[in-house]
BAPA-532470 format. One record per residue (C-alpha): residue in one letter; y, x negated, z negated. Coordinates in Angstrom, 2 decimals, decimal comma. Layout:
// residues N
{a; {Y; X; Z}}
...
***
This chain:
// residues 612
{x; {132,36; -108,74; -165,93}}
{x; {134,57; -106,31; -164,06}}
{x; {135,76; -106,97; -160,55}}
{x; {139,33; -108,12; -160,20}}
{x; {141,60; -105,29; -159,09}}
{x; {143,06; -107,68; -156,55}}
{x; {139,78; -107,86; -154,60}}
{x; {139,94; -106,11; -151,23}}
{x; {137,38; -103,62; -149,99}}
{x; {135,58; -106,09; -147,70}}
{x; {135,49; -108,67; -150,49}}
{x; {133,83; -106,06; -152,71}}
{x; {131,24; -105,40; -149,96}}
{x; {130,33; -109,08; -149,85}}
{x; {130,38; -109,45; -153,66}}
{x; {128,05; -106,49; -154,10}}
{x; {125,78; -107,98; -151,33}}
{x; {126,05; -104,84; -149,20}}
{x; {126,40; -106,99; -146,06}}
{x; {123,36; -109,08; -146,97}}
{x; {121,28; -105,98; -147,67}}
{x; {122,37; -104,45; -144,35}}
{x; {121,46; -107,54; -142,32}}
{x; {118,10; -107,88; -144,07}}
{x; {117,32; -104,18; -143,53}}
{x; {118,27; -104,20; -139,85}}
{x; {116,33; -107,42; -139,18}}
{x; {113,20; -106,19; -140,98}}
{x; {113,43; -102,74; -139,42}}
{x; {113,93; -104,10; -135,93}}
{x; {110,95; -106,42; -136,32}}
{x; {108,77; -103,56; -137,53}}
{x; {109,85; -101,36; -134,60}}
{x; {109,00; -104,12; -132,12}}
{x; {105,61; -104,59; -133,72}}
{x; {105,00; -100,85; -133,72}}
{x; {105,82; -100,67; -130,01}}
{x; {103,24; -103,38; -129,23}}
{x; {100,53; -101,73; -131,35}}
{x; {101,32; -98,26; -130,00}}
{x; {101,10; -99,52; -126,44}}
{x; {97,82; -101,32; -127,06}}
{x; {96,16; -98,30; -128,69}}
{x; {97,80; -95,65; -126,52}}
{x; {99,55; -93,90; -129,45}}
{x; {101,89; -91,06; -128,49}}
{x; {105,62; -91,75; -128,10}}
{x; {106,40; -89,34; -130,94}}
{x; {105,20; -91,95; -133,48}}
{x; {107,75; -94,49; -132,24}}
{x; {110,50; -91,87; -132,14}}
{x; {109,73; -90,82; -135,73}}
{x; {109,91; -94,47; -136,80}}
{x; {113,30; -94,90; -135,11}}
{x; {114,65; -91,78; -136,82}}
{x; {113,33; -93,01; -140,18}}
{x; {115,00; -96,37; -139,58}}
{x; {118,37; -94,74; -138,80}}
{x; {118,16; -92,34; -141,77}}
{x; {117,21; -95,18; -144,10}}
{x; {120,22; -97,34; -143,26}}
{x; {122,89; -95,30; -145,16}}
{x; {120,47; -94,93; -148,08}}
{x; {120,06; -98,70; -148,27}}
{x; {123,85; -99,21; -148,09}}
{x; {124,49; -96,78; -150,95}}
{x; {121,74; -98,37; -153,06}}
{x; {123,16; -101,81; -152,36}}
{x; {126,67; -100,71; -153,41}}
{x; {125,59; -99,16; -156,69}}
{x; {123,06; -101,90; -157,41}}
{x; {125,97; -104,36; -157,33}}
{x; {128,14; -101,95; -159,32}}
{x; {126,45; -102,53; -162,69}}
{x; {129,21; -103,25; -165,26}}
{x; {131,82; -103,42; -162,54}}
{x; {134,79; -101,33; -161,62}}
{x; {134,09; -98,07; -159,89}}
{x; {135,05; -97,73; -156,29}}
{x; {138,33; -95,97; -155,64}}
{x; {138,53; -92,68; -153,78}}
{x; {140,07; -94,40; -150,76}}
{x; {137,33; -97,01; -150,68}}
{x; {134,65; -94,34; -151,04}}
{x; {136,13; -92,41; -148,11}}
{x; {136,21; -95,60; -146,01}}
{x; {132,61; -96,43; -146,87}}
{x; {131,48; -92,90; -146,03}}
{x; {133,36; -93,03; -142,73}}
{x; {131,68; -96,28; -141,73}}
{x; {128,26; -94,82; -142,51}}
{x; {129,00; -91,71; -140,48}}
{x; {130,33; -93,74; -137,55}}
{x; {127,27; -96,00; -137,61}}
{x; {124,88; -93,06; -137,82}}
{x; {126,78; -91,30; -135,06}}
{x; {126,52; -94,33; -132,80}}
{x; {122,75; -94,50; -133,35}}
{x; {122,48; -90,79; -132,63}}
{x; {124,56; -91,08; -129,46}}
{x; {122,60; -94,07; -128,21}}
{x; {119,35; -92,20; -128,75}}
{x; {120,70; -89,06; -127,06}}
{x; {122,28; -90,93; -124,15}}
{x; {119,27; -93,17; -123,45}}
{x; {116,89; -90,29; -122,88}}
{x; {119,03; -88,42; -120,32}}
{x; {119,79; -91,72; -118,62}}
{x; {116,09; -92,46; -118,24}}
{x; {115,48; -88,92; -117,10}}
{x; {118,32; -89,19; -114,60}}
{x; {116,94; -92,45; -113,26}}
{x; {113,50; -90,93; -112,84}}
{x; {115,11; -87,91; -111,20}}
{x; {117,00; -90,16; -108,82}}
{x; {113,77; -91,91; -107,83}}
{x; {112,08; -88,58; -107,31}}
{x; {115,00; -87,34; -105,24}}
{x; {114,74; -90,40; -103,01}}
{x; {111,06; -89,71; -102,45}}
{x; {111,28; -85,93; -102,08}}
{x; {111,29; -84,55; -98,54}}
{x; {114,69; -83,56; -97,23}}
{x; {115,17; -79,89; -96,36}}
{x; {114,55; -79,29; -92,65}}
{x; {117,76; -78,91; -90,62}}
{x; {117,67; -75,68; -88,61}}
{x; {114,64; -73,41; -88,43}}
{x; {111,41; -74,87; -89,81}}
{x; {107,87; -73,70; -90,36}}
{x; {104,78; -74,56; -92,38}}
{x; {101,46; -73,68; -90,74}}
{x; {99,16; -72,79; -93,62}}
{x; {95,41; -73,21; -93,13}}
{x; {94,04; -69,99; -91,67}}
{x; {91,45; -68,22; -93,79}}
{x; {87,85; -68,37; -92,57}}
{x; {86,68; -64,75; -92,30}}
{x; {83,46; -65,53; -90,44}}
{x; {81,19; -65,07; -93,43}}
{x; {79,78; -68,53; -92,76}}
{x; {81,16; -71,42; -94,80}}
{x; {80,19; -73,84; -92,04}}
{x; {82,82; -72,25; -89,79}}
{x; {85,54; -73,54; -92,13}}
{x; {86,13; -76,44; -89,73}}
{x; {86,97; -73,96; -86,96}}
{x; {89,64; -72,04; -88,89}}
{x; {91,15; -75,31; -90,16}}
{x; {90,99; -76,75; -86,66}}
{x; {92,81; -73,79; -85,12}}
{x; {95,52; -74,09; -87,78}}
{x; {96,06; -77,75; -86,92}}
{x; {96,02; -77,02; -83,18}}
{x; {98,84; -74,51; -83,70}}
{x; {100,75; -77,02; -85,82}}
{x; {100,44; -79,65; -83,07}}
{x; {101,69; -77,14; -80,48}}
{x; {104,70; -76,14; -82,59}}
{x; {105,66; -79,78; -83,16}}
{x; {106,56; -79,90; -79,46}}
{x; {109,10; -77,06; -79,75}}
{x; {112,61; -78,62; -79,59}}
{x; {114,78; -77,82; -82,58}}
{x; {111,89; -76,56; -84,75}}
{x; {110,97; -78,54; -87,87}}
{x; {107,27; -78,44; -88,75}}
{x; {105,78; -79,43; -92,10}}
{x; {102,97; -81,98; -91,84}}
{x; {99,32; -81,04; -91,93}}
{x; {98,77; -82,91; -95,18}}
{x; {101,61; -81,06; -96,89}}
{x; {100,66; -77,61; -95,57}}
{x; {96,92; -77,97; -96,15}}
{x; {97,53; -78,97; -99,76}}
{x; {98,04; -75,23; -100,37}}
{x; {94,63; -74,24; -99,05}}
{x; {93,17; -71,67; -101,44}}
{x; {96,43; -71,54; -103,41}}
{x; {97,49; -68,32; -105,13}}
{x; {101,16; -69,04; -104,49}}
{x; {103,04; -66,63; -102,27}}
{x; {104,52; -67,62; -98,91}}
{x; {108,04; -67,73; -100,39}}
{x; {107,05; -70,13; -103,17}}
{x; {105,16; -72,39; -100,77}}
{x; {108,09; -72,44; -98,34}}
{x; {110,45; -73,37; -101,18}}
{x; {108,23; -76,26; -102,28}}
{x; {107,81; -77,51; -98,69}}
{x; {111,51; -76,96; -97,95}}
{x; {110,89; -74,86; -94,84}}
{x; {112,42; -71,56; -93,79}}
{x; {109,34; -69,88; -92,30}}
{x; {105,59; -69,71; -92,82}}
{x; {102,78; -69,03; -90,34}}
{x; {99,56; -67,81; -91,93}}
{x; {96,53; -65,88; -90,81}}
{x; {92,76; -65,68; -90,55}}
{x; {90,00; -66,53; -88,09}}
{x; {86,74; -64,68; -87,51}}
{x; {84,30; -66,40; -85,14}}
{x; {81,13; -64,69; -84,02}}
{x; {79,15; -66,07; -81,12}}
{x; {81,47; -66,40; -78,14}}
{x; {84,10; -64,07; -79,56}}
{x; {86,96; -64,90; -81,87}}
{x; {89,46; -62,75; -83,72}}
{x; {92,63; -64,45; -84,88}}
{x; {95,19; -62,63; -87,00}}
{x; {98,54; -64,35; -87,39}}
{x; {101,73; -63,38; -89,18}}
{x; {105,07; -65,13; -89,08}}
{x; {107,15; -64,81; -92,27}}
{x; {110,85; -65,39; -92,86}}
{x; {110,38; -66,90; -96,31}}
{x; {114,08; -66,93; -97,21}}
{x; {114,45; -63,17; -96,69}}
{x; {110,84; -62,32; -97,64}}
{x; {110,10; -60,33; -94,48}}
{x; {107,51; -60,42; -91,70}}
{x; {109,04; -61,22; -88,31}}
{x; {105,85; -60,30; -86,49}}
{x; {102,11; -59,88; -86,98}}
{x; {99,48; -59,85; -84,26}}
{x; {95,70; -59,74; -83,89}}
{x; {94,07; -61,52; -80,95}}
{x; {90,54; -60,32; -80,20}}
{x; {89,29; -62,41; -77,29}}
{x; {86,48; -64,41; -75,78}}
{x; {86,32; -67,96; -77,07}}
{x; {87,09; -69,13; -73,53}}
{x; {90,68; -67,93; -74,08}}
{x; {91,30; -69,98; -77,23}}
{x; {94,04; -72,09; -75,61}}
{x; {95,73; -68,94; -74,31}}
{x; {95,83; -67,53; -77,85}}
{x; {97,49; -70,72; -79,13}}
{x; {100,08; -70,46; -76,36}}
{x; {100,83; -66,80; -77,12}}
{x; {101,30; -67,45; -80,85}}
{x; {103,61; -70,41; -80,20}}
{x; {105,76; -68,44; -77,75}}
{x; {105,94; -65,47; -80,14}}
{x; {107,40; -67,85; -82,75}}
{x; {109,90; -69,22; -80,23}}
{x; {110,96; -65,66; -79,32}}
{x; {111,37; -64,75; -83,01}}
{x; {113,57; -67,81; -83,59}}
{x; {115,52; -67,56; -80,35}}
{x; {118,91; -67,13; -82,02}}
{x; {118,34; -70,05; -84,38}}
{x; {116,86; -72,38; -81,78}}
{x; {119,68; -71,82; -79,32}}
{x; {119,58; -70,28; -75,88}}
{x; {118,73; -73,50; -74,01}}
{x; {115,86; -74,51; -76,25}}
{x; {114,49; -71,02; -76,73}}
{x; {114,41; -70,42; -72,98}}
{x; {111,71; -73,09; -72,65}}
{x; {108,27; -71,57; -72,80}}
{x; {105,54; -73,40; -74,70}}
{x; {102,60; -74,35; -72,53}}
{x; {99,23; -75,25; -74,01}}
{x; {97,15; -77,41; -71,71}}
{x; {93,40; -76,94; -71,93}}
{x; {92,35; -80,58; -71,95}}
{x; {88,69; -79,54; -71,81}}
{x; {87,03; -76,57; -70,18}}
{x; {83,80; -77,13; -72,05}}
{x; {83,97; -74,97; -75,17}}
{x; {80,92; -76,65; -76,70}}
{x; {82,77; -79,99; -76,50}}
{x; {85,90; -78,40; -77,98}}
{x; {83,97; -76,82; -80,86}}
{x; {82,30; -80,15; -81,70}}
{x; {85,69; -81,86; -81,42}}
{x; {87,19; -79,58; -84,07}}
{x; {84,22; -80,24; -86,36}}
{x; {84,36; -84,01; -85,86}}
{x; {88,12; -84,10; -86,40}}
{x; {87,90; -82,23; -89,71}}
{x; {85,19; -84,61; -90,95}}
{x; {87,34; -87,58; -89,98}}
{x; {90,59; -86,27; -91,49}}
{x; {88,91; -85,41; -94,78}}
{x; {86,94; -88,71; -94,67}}
{x; {84,06; -86,64; -96,06}}
{x; {81,56; -88,16; -93,61}}
{x; {82,99; -90,79; -91,27}}
{x; {79,57; -91,67; -89,87}}
{x; {78,82; -88,08; -88,84}}
{x; {82,33; -87,78; -87,44}}
{x; {81,65; -90,75; -85,13}}
{x; {78,33; -89,28; -83,99}}
{x; {79,96; -85,92; -83,19}}
{x; {82,83; -87,56; -81,27}}
{x; {80,25; -89,50; -79,24}}
{x; {78,53; -86,20; -78,40}}
{x; {81,88; -84,72; -77,38}}
{x; {82,56; -87,56; -74,94}}
{x; {79,03; -87,30; -73,50}}
{x; {79,45; -83,56; -72,90}}
{x; {82,91; -83,96; -71,35}}
{x; {83,76; -87,54; -70,38}}
{x; {87,22; -86,39; -69,27}}
{x; {88,26; -84,98; -72,66}}
{x; {90,99; -87,46; -73,65}}
{x; {91,35; -86,26; -77,24}}
{x; {87,60; -86,66; -77,71}}
{x; {87,93; -90,36; -76,86}}
{x; {91,03; -90,59; -79,06}}
{x; {89,10; -89,14; -82,01}}
{x; {86,19; -91,52; -81,44}}
{x; {88,59; -94,47; -81,37}}
{x; {90,26; -93,44; -84,64}}
{x; {87,01; -92,76; -86,51}}
{x; {85,32; -95,96; -85,30}}
{x; {88,33; -98,07; -86,26}}
{x; {87,99; -97,15; -89,96}}
{x; {84,18; -97,33; -90,08}}
{x; {83,96; -100,93; -91,43}}
{x; {86,31; -100,13; -94,32}}
{x; {83,98; -97,26; -95,26}}
{x; {80,96; -99,58; -95,40}}
{x; {79,55; -98,45; -92,02}}
{x; {78,49; -101,72; -90,41}}
{x; {75,30; -100,94; -88,44}}
{x; {77,16; -101,45; -85,14}}
{x; {80,25; -103,27; -83,92}}
{x; {82,60; -100,35; -84,43}}
{x; {85,70; -102,34; -83,58}}
{x; {84,39; -102,79; -80,03}}
{x; {83,59; -99,07; -79,88}}
{x; {87,09; -98,23; -81,14}}
{x; {88,79; -100,52; -78,63}}
{x; {86,82; -99,19; -75,66}}
{x; {87,37; -95,56; -76,68}}
{x; {91,13; -96,11; -77,18}}
{x; {91,50; -97,66; -73,73}}
{x; {89,49; -94,84; -72,16}}
{x; {91,70; -92,23; -73,89}}
{x; {94,88; -93,89; -72,59}}
{x; {93,53; -94,02; -69,05}}
{x; {92,94; -90,26; -69,24}}
{x; {96,25; -89,46; -70,97}}
{x; {98,86; -92,26; -71,24}}
{x; {101,10; -90,02; -73,42}}
{x; {98,72; -90,19; -76,41}}
{x; {99,90; -92,03; -79,52}}
{x; {96,87; -92,67; -81,72}}
{x; {94,97; -94,92; -79,25}}
{x; {97,85; -97,42; -79,37}}
{x; {97,66; -97,45; -83,15}}
{x; {93,90; -98,00; -83,00}}
{x; {94,36; -100,95; -80,64}}
{x; {96,86; -102,32; -83,16}}
{x; {94,47; -102,08; -86,09}}
{x; {91,61; -103,57; -84,01}}
{x; {93,85; -106,51; -83,09}}
{x; {94,50; -107,05; -86,81}}
{x; {90,80; -107,63; -87,42}}
{x; {90,57; -110,59; -85,04}}
{x; {91,57; -113,71; -86,91}}
{x; {93,95; -115,40; -86,68}}
{x; {96,01; -112,30; -85,90}}
{x; {98,48; -112,23; -83,02}}
{x; {101,15; -110,52; -85,12}}
{x; {103,62; -110,10; -82,26}}
{x; {101,03; -108,19; -80,25}}
{x; {99,90; -106,30; -83,33}}
{x; {103,42; -105,04; -84,11}}
{x; {104,02; -104,26; -80,43}}
{x; {100,97; -101,96; -80,32}}
{x; {102,02; -100,09; -83,46}}
{x; {105,51; -99,78; -81,98}}
{x; {104,07; -98,17; -78,83}}
{x; {102,16; -95,66; -80,97}}
{x; {105,31; -94,69; -82,88}}
{x; {107,38; -94,50; -79,69}}
{x; {104,80; -92,12; -78,18}}
{x; {104,86; -89,95; -81,31}}
{x; {107,54; -90,65; -83,95}}
{x; {105,65; -88,28; -86,29}}
{x; {102,48; -90,38; -86,24}}
{x; {102,44; -91,12; -89,97}}
{x; {99,18; -93,10; -89,73}}
{x; {100,76; -95,51; -87,23}}
{x; {103,71; -95,94; -89,59}}
{x; {101,32; -96,68; -92,46}}
{x; {99,38; -99,23; -90,43}}
{x; {102,56; -100,97; -89,27}}
{x; {103,77; -101,03; -92,88}}
{x; {100,55; -102,84; -93,86}}
{x; {101,21; -105,37; -91,08}}
{x; {104,74; -106,00; -92,42}}
{x; {103,32; -106,32; -95,95}}
{x; {100,78; -108,86; -94,71}}
{x; {103,62; -110,91; -93,23}}
{x; {105,52; -110,74; -96,55}}
{x; {108,40; -108,58; -95,31}}
{x; {108,18; -105,94; -98,03}}
{x; {111,54; -104,34; -97,20}}
{x; {110,36; -103,53; -93,65}}
{x; {107,05; -102,27; -95,00}}
{x; {108,81; -99,97; -97,45}}
{x; {111,10; -98,65; -94,69}}
{x; {108,04; -97,57; -92,66}}
{x; {106,43; -96,06; -95,75}}
{x; {109,57; -94,08; -96,58}}
{x; {109,63; -92,83; -92,97}}
{x; {105,96; -91,85; -93,33}}
{x; {106,69; -89,91; -96,51}}
{x; {109,75; -88,19; -95,02}}
{x; {107,46; -86,85; -92,28}}
{x; {104,41; -86,29; -94,43}}
{x; {105,26; -86,12; -98,18}}
{x; {101,65; -85,33; -99,06}}
{x; {100,25; -88,48; -97,44}}
{x; {98,80; -90,07; -100,57}}
{x; {97,94; -93,36; -98,90}}
{x; {101,59; -93,93; -97,93}}
{x; {102,59; -93,29; -101,57}}
{x; {99,88; -95,69; -102,79}}
{x; {100,96; -98,43; -100,41}}
{x; {104,57; -97,93; -101,46}}
{x; {103,42; -98,50; -105,04}}
{x; {101,63; -101,68; -103,95}}
{x; {104,65; -102,99; -102,05}}
{x; {106,97; -102,25; -104,99}}
{x; {104,61; -104,16; -107,26}}
{x; {104,48; -107,17; -104,93}}
{x; {108,29; -107,04; -104,83}}
{x; {108,39; -107,35; -108,64}}
{x; {109,33; -103,73; -109,41}}
{x; {106,33; -103,10; -111,65}}
{x; {107,81; -100,07; -113,41}}
{x; {108,22; -98,05; -110,20}}
{x; {104,89; -99,32; -108,88}}
{x; {102,93; -98,15; -111,92}}
{x; {104,73; -94,80; -111,97}}
{x; {103,79; -94,13; -108,32}}
{x; {100,25; -95,34; -109,03}}
{x; {99,94; -92,98; -112,02}}
{x; {101,15; -90,06; -109,90}}
{x; {98,39; -90,76; -107,39}}
{x; {95,68; -91,01; -110,05}}
{x; {96,82; -87,75; -111,67}}
{x; {96,64; -86,08; -108,24}}
{x; {93,03; -87,27; -107,83}}
{x; {93,86; -90,17; -105,49}}
{x; {92,42; -93,11; -107,38}}
{x; {90,40; -95,37; -105,10}}
{x; {92,45; -96,52; -102,10}}
{x; {93,83; -99,99; -102,86}}
{x; {93,53; -99,13; -106,53}}
{x; {91,97; -102,48; -107,40}}
{x; {95,39; -104,11; -106,90}}
{x; {96,57; -102,40; -110,11}}
{x; {93,86; -103,71; -112,41}}
{x; {95,64; -107,03; -113,09}}
{x; {99,02; -105,40; -113,93}}
{x; {97,30; -102,95; -116,28}}
{x; {95,67; -105,80; -118,19}}
{x; {98,88; -107,85; -118,33}}
{x; {100,61; -104,72; -119,61}}
{x; {98,19; -104,62; -122,55}}
{x; {96,38; -101,50; -121,28}}
{x; {92,93; -103,08; -121,38}}
{x; {91,14; -99,85; -122,24}}
{x; {92,71; -98,09; -119,24}}
{x; {91,81; -101,03; -117,01}}
{x; {88,17; -100,92; -118,18}}
{x; {87,91; -97,19; -117,46}}
{x; {89,49; -97,67; -114,06}}
{x; {87,23; -100,60; -113,16}}
{x; {84,26; -98,43; -114,04}}
{x; {85,64; -95,63; -111,86}}
{x; {86,06; -98,05; -108,95}}
{x; {82,39; -98,96; -109,15}}
{x; {82,19; -102,10; -111,27}}
{x; {80,08; -100,34; -113,91}}
{x; {80,48; -100,85; -117,67}}
{x; {79,17; -104,44; -117,69}}
{x; {81,08; -105,50; -114,59}}
{x; {84,29; -103,96; -115,92}}
{x; {84,09; -106,03; -119,10}}
{x; {83,38; -109,24; -117,15}}
{x; {86,30; -108,74; -114,76}}
{x; {88,74; -107,74; -117,51}}
{x; {87,78; -110,80; -119,55}}
{x; {88,20; -113,07; -116,52}}
{x; {91,64; -111,68; -115,66}}
{x; {92,88; -112,17; -119,23}}
{x; {91,38; -115,68; -119,59}}
{x; {93,71; -118,67; -120,19}}
{x; {94,76; -120,94; -117,34}}
{x; {92,06; -122,83; -115,53}}
{x; {88,62; -121,92; -114,16}}
{x; {86,91; -118,86; -115,61}}
{x; {83,81; -119,78; -117,62}}
{x; {81,06; -117,16; -117,28}}
{x; {78,07; -116,84; -119,53}}
{x; {74,66; -116,72; -117,92}}
{x; {74,55; -112,96; -118,45}}
{x; {78,05; -112,47; -116,99}}
{x; {77,14; -114,58; -113,96}}
{x; {74,05; -112,43; -113,38}}
{x; {76,21; -109,28; -113,53}}
{x; {78,69; -110,72; -111,01}}
{x; {75,91; -111,88; -108,66}}
{x; {74,34; -108,43; -108,73}}
{x; {77,63; -106,70; -107,93}}
{x; {78,64; -109,07; -105,15}}
{x; {75,26; -108,99; -103,41}}
{x; {74,07; -105,43; -104,10}}
{x; {75,57; -103,91; -100,97}}
{x; {76,50; -100,85; -102,99}}
{x; {78,87; -98,89; -100,70}}
{x; {80,98; -97,52; -103,56}}
{x; {81,58; -100,99; -104,99}}
{x; {82,28; -102,57; -101,62}}
{x; {84,54; -99,71; -100,61}}
{x; {86,70; -99,62; -103,73}}
{x; {86,63; -103,20; -105,00}}
{x; {86,62; -105,60; -102,09}}
{x; {84,39; -108,58; -102,99}}
{x; {87,20; -111,03; -102,10}}
{x; {89,37; -109,22; -104,68}}
{x; {86,60; -109,68; -107,25}}
{x; {86,55; -113,40; -106,40}}
{x; {90,30; -113,54; -107,00}}
{x; {89,80; -112,00; -110,46}}
{x; {87,12; -114,61; -111,19}}
{x; {89,46; -117,35; -109,85}}
{x; {86,91; -118,32; -107,22}}
{x; {89,86; -118,93; -104,94}}
{x; {88,00; -121,26; -102,58}}
{x; {85,47; -118,51; -101,72}}
{x; {87,90; -115,71; -100,81}}
{x; {88,48; -116,49; -97,14}}
{x; {84,79; -117,22; -96,49}}
{x; {83,53; -113,94; -97,96}}
{x; {81,74; -111,91; -95,21}}
{x; {83,86; -108,87; -96,12}}
{x; {87,23; -110,64; -95,88}}
{x; {89,54; -107,99; -94,39}}
{x; {93,07; -108,71; -93,15}}
{x; {94,19; -105,18; -93,99}}
{x; {93,62; -105,76; -97,72}}
{x; {96,44; -108,32; -98,02}}
{x; {94,88; -110,69; -100,55}}
{x; {97,62; -113,33; -100,44}}
{x; {100,29; -111,36; -102,32}}
{x; {98,08; -110,09; -105,16}}
{x; {100,03; -110,64; -108,37}}
{x; {99,27; -111,97; -111,83}}
{x; {96,52; -114,37; -110,71}}
{x; {97,00; -117,65; -112,57}}
{x; {97,24; -120,62; -110,21}}
{x; {96,62; -118,57; -107,05}}
{x; {99,78; -119,40; -105,00}}
{x; {99,31; -123,14; -105,66}}
{x; {95,62; -123,21; -104,79}}
{x; {93,98; -124,45; -101,57}}
{x; {92,38; -121,00; -101,35}}
{x; {95,79; -119,34; -100,97}}
{x; {96,69; -121,67; -98,10}}
{x; {93,30; -121,06; -96,49}}
{x; {93,88; -117,28; -96,53}}
{x; {97,45; -117,54; -95,18}}
{x; {96,38; -119,93; -92,39}}
{x; {93,33; -117,84; -91,49}}
{x; {95,56; -114,78; -91,06}}
{x; {97,89; -116,71; -88,76}}
{x; {101,00; -115,95; -90,80}}
{x; {102,75; -119,37; -90,45}}
{x; {102,79; -119,08; -86,63}}
{x; {104,75; -115,82; -86,88}}
{x; {107,05; -117,21; -89,58}}
{x; {107,94; -120,26; -87,49}}
{x; {108,92; -118,00; -84,56}}
{x; {110,73; -115,24; -86,46}}
{x; {111,72; -116,60; -89,88}}
{x; {110,12; -116,74; -93,31}}
{x; {109,83; -113,87; -95,83}}
{x; {111,91; -114,16; -99,05}}
{x; {109,08; -115,61; -101,15}}
{x; {108,24; -118,42; -98,70}}
{x; {110,07; -121,37; -97,18}}
{x; {109,19; -124,14; -94,73}}
{x; {108,02; -127,48; -96,09}}
{x; {107,75; -130,54; -93,88}}
{x; {107,03; -130,37; -90,16}}
{x; {104,61; -127,43; -90,12}}
{x; {104,07; -126,73; -93,83}}
{x; {105,26; -123,97; -96,13}}
{x; {105,30; -122,98; -99,78}}
{x; {105,16; -119,47; -101,23}}
{x; {105,40; -117,77; -104,63}}
{x; {104,05; -114,38; -105,60}}
{x; {105,92; -112,03; -107,92}}
{x; {105,98; -112,97; -111,61}}
{x; {103,97; -109,96; -112,77}}
{x; {104,09; -110,90; -116,44}}
{x; {107,87; -111,16; -116,45}}
{x; {108,14; -107,96; -114,41}}
{x; {105,88; -106,10; -116,82}}
{x; {108,00; -107,20; -119,76}}
{x; {111,16; -105,98; -118,00}}
{x; {109,52; -102,68; -117,06}}
{x; {108,74; -101,99; -120,71}}
***
């Protein structure tokens, strides 16, 4: 039977079941795409597979519409030219919309990522600025590397005191050690206008330092000088180099600032103590051997008990010893005594105040007002002390004020963009705030840069909730759990609500890991964190290695954790409610009853779904 000529175009679409075919196709295609996304994510398939499927879906839609039209056309009146043109136009418009959505979404995502990167990138220095690149060791002895690096940092610390001169951080500058990039390229990446580079040759009691100061923007040397002196004149050389830079930048610095001469105070006259100090400081900064660093700083202070920076270095190294598994002595007492001694010798120092702050955080319950006051004194003494900013950020995170923590971390990164631990903690804070997408992106950047361990265990749960079990297993193994331990922990994290049931073999694996004393395991997966994964919530606060700086209470994705007695035990042991009652509660907590409270951690599963 032929269609009635009186039927309109839309009636013909319905009669020929074009609309039904379209709805069925879109519904089936959309379901398949969603399923493909889940499978691709689980197996780590490349994005190109999903993109190809989307293109195939879009291309198939007009084909299905045409087939539907002509399938319903059997024995019926042919479509008129006007109707054909209208049908074609609708197909083109629909295809065009799909194409535009696909093309617009990608730049929008790229723009968003670019905006995040722009927020995290260091701002160009206002006025003249300089990066002090690590001087090349020309001594012919690899063990003298600490001396050339040490002299570079000494010069950097001197130049920081020049008013009006911006100085790139040590972490940022030393990232280019051994790089083949030219001075101009490095300056562009660090957003500075000048570069100081050179070499050091140390032989016995003599030292030869060659330095050259480069105007990176105009690609020209402003000056170059070789200093061939006795080692006893090392502070004089630093002073001469600094003042040569000030003279070269006189016009840019301004007459008033440039007129001030840089003075380098020799805070020790014992060159043996100074040489050991440089060696100890390099070991501490690189964290390559914290124990040896402490021993060398102790030798420094025995040789010259009046060397304030020697006591400062001892305080800093001893304060981090427990977190590096060095527990043969009470290093917190050593750190506290050394910090106080350093401040008696030189009250202008910054780092000893920060050390006193971190020592105070280890005595439970913590006096958070005093803790924050000490970090504040460190930052007031040296606003560029990025470590003090990091440590205060951890204190704010402990208290649940993630916005204040992130503000300190952003300040840290504006001073020292290469400070990986500040980036890692920003990732952690973003995750605890519920912004899982940004958190995982920052975490991935750190891992790709070789910074995997520090606080990395906090990302195992989100990875598993995200469906990236294979990645989580590899990462657990990297952190020290071993193949068997990784499987046990991953299975426990993914288990349904309620207590985690372990087989006899799994329990033996856990017991071995938690009692082995293996430094790598204890350093990278805190045993209390492992107990959280196993939902042994009642044992967290009583673990011998419970550490306030790890911030266990806000760990996300742990079923039943915020409602458990173990959570309350941790919060009370840290002394958080006392601070909250005096200064107000963080956003995720509220008072309950006379002295009670209730808190919720971020919904990591919901956040993961939104991030995808």
